[in-house]
C-alpha positions, 0 to 999 in steps of 0.5 A: 500500500502507498500513502502520502504519510506514515506516522509511527506512534499515536500518542501526544505527537503522533496522534496530532500529526496524523490528524493535521495531515489527514485534515490537510488532505493527505492520505495517512497510515497511523501505526501503533504497536499497542491496542485500542483500549476501551473502558471495559478493558480497565481493571482498576488494579492498584498494583498493575497500572502506570502509577504503580506497576508492581506486577504489571501495568494496564496498557502495554507493551507485553512484559515478555518479549520487550526487554531493555538493558539498563546500565548503572555503574558498569552493571548491566541489567535486563529489565521488563516494561513494568520495571521503573528502569525500563521507563515505560510511557504506555503502549496503546492508542493514545499512548501516555495520553490515555492514562496521564494526569494531563497537566497542561503547562506551557514552558516558561519563556526562559526555558527556551534560553537556558544556556543564554540565561545561566551559561553552560555547566561544565560537562553538560550539553545545555543549549538554547532552543533554536527559537523562543516562546513567541514562536510556539505560543500560537501552537500552545493555544491551538493545543489548548483549544483543539485538545481541550484544557481546563484552568484559570488565569496564568500565574504572574510569572507567565505571559498573558494568554487567551483564556482556556476553553473550560473553567478549573475544577474544584479546589480540594481541602489539601489545596485550600490548606496549601493556598493559605500557606502560600498566602502566609509565605507571600507566594502567588499560586494558580490552578494547574491547567489540566487536559480534562473536561471540567464541563461537558465538551465535544460530546463527552462528559465532565470529570467525575472527580474520581480517585483513579485519574493519573495512571488509569483510563477515565471512567467518563471519557473526560480525560482529553488524549489523542485517542478521543480527540484528534485520532477520531477526527483523523479517522472521520476524514476517511483519509487516515487508516489506523492499524494497531498492534503493528510494530515497525521494524525499519524505515526503508530508505535510499540515499537519505530519502525514505520510501516507506516502512516495514512492520509486523502485524499479527506475525506477518511482515508488511511493507508500506510506502509513503512520501513522508515518514513521521516518527513519534514513538517517544524519546527511547523508541524513536531513537532506537528505530532511527538507529536500527534503520541506519538514519541520523547522526551521532546525536541520535540517542544522546541527551536523554532526559526525563524529570527529577521531581522535588517531593516533600510530604507531611502530616497535618494535625487533622484530616485533609483527605476529601477524596475529590479527584483528580486532586491536583488543584494548586501550584506555584511557579515562583521558583521556575527561574531567578533562584540565586545560585541555581540553574533553572528551577521548577513548578511545585503543586499538590498531587493527584489522589494518592492511592492507599497502596502508593502511600504505603509503598512510597511514603512509609517512614523507616521506623514503620513496618511494611505489614502487621498491626503496627502498619495498619495503625499507622495507615489509619492514623496518617493516611487522611492527614497526609499532604504532599507537594511535588513538581518536576525540575528543569534537568541539565542534559548530559551527552552521555545520558543516552540510548544505544542499541544493545549488541546482544539482547534482542526483542521478540522480533529479533531487533536490538533492545534499547540500551539505557546508560549514563546519568543526568548532570550533577547540577540537576541534583542541586536544583532538585534539592533546592526545590525540595526545600521550597516544597518543605517550606510550603508544607510548614507554611500550610500547617504540617506538624511533621514534614518528610523528604528524600534527597536526590541521587545521581542516576539516569532520568527517563521514567518521567517525561522522556525527551531529548534524544533527537535534539533540534537545532540548525547545525547538524554538528550539534543536533539530530533534527532541524528546526522543523523536526526533519532528521539531518541527512534525510529528505523526508523523515521527521520527528514529532515527539519529545525527542526533539526538545533540546531541554525539557522545561521545568514543567510536565511537557505534554502540552509542549509536545502537542504544540510542537507536533501542531507546528511541525505538521502544519509547517510540513503541510505548508511546504509539501 
């Protein structure tokens, strides 16, 4: 079969690319290795989901046949998709947008100019983006309105923008306590913007305020992912063919020009041809596929980033648990930039509803046993008084934090497994420690009677919000793709996911991935 474009991956980047191209008159093949999951496929298993994958997860890929090799301190470990070191971003139609919490932040203007603002820390690969906030602003607005964001006015630290299409959700009891604490501290706050319908919109219902948002499908279909927004639009044109459970094995090319792809579908290898190939498999799989296909330069796979999180939690003197989902209802942007002696910063917010098993696993003090009567007493006494502040910090990239192809380990199709190695830059630890102290300060201001935190350790970071392995730039000697996502050295292969981000911002990156895909896809149409 021949198409105008083949899009690989149906997540935040790929779903939008398929929609823009199909609505622009192009015949599109959208390939997704995962399944189309309906609400009936959801199990609400607290130990098998994308928040806590203790024994599995609730999307894909399958645990068997999809290994990765994790390298730490020279030691190699073969890991499966439910192991945190595997860095799974979900495999299904919609990818991570099916199960995410949907925090829809724009990057701060200075997030695009980190090297110019702070200099380049020794040993890092910190760079500016090849364009600034103003270039991406109209595409941010496009994502906010076409996908659907709820929220209130921007914080004073951010530029003015058009109002969101939907109002914010309710402030939780924890949010009210944190709002009072921020007022005592003199900190500005705002409601976190969410890709969730807080009112009925586009034929789908509103948020039911359930306690199973992040990590799970939405019971009212109010969570706005590509699976229920742009992909149905693409299909409605009659020009987009979605094939699920299709694993792309290679981009076929001659002399820098791609002619199509090969993929395996239910045991059969199929070749499809196209004028343009758009790769949107996530930072690890996009880099892996390009390398398997022999495409790109030495920057492909380098500068792998995720997000370190500043995390602090505490106990209030009285219960603050009200069970109101999704839970994230207040944030501060006061420390994204301008922190003395710190490179960058980050956003801080309360979190989504913390499941009891997650609380027991992640927040149990060392002097409390993991089971038994004393454990039960601790849960009964503290769970309803638990309050948390957390947020991603702006990581400082390192060229040695990277994806390569393992020379020995292969997947079920015989393809080389992704090999993950290196660590983020030590400067990221300083930023995380600083932001953790601010989180603790906020909790104390809110009235917490005891506050806890953990100190960050140097490690590879890709499990949250992976990005950077195909960084964008004008110079092929310094980047993997050009300013519109075209892979250097190719005529017609594009990247439309977080891989292209030179840096990953001090925020959840999904709205930026969406905005970048709208930009790349619309530019591609204009220059077809």
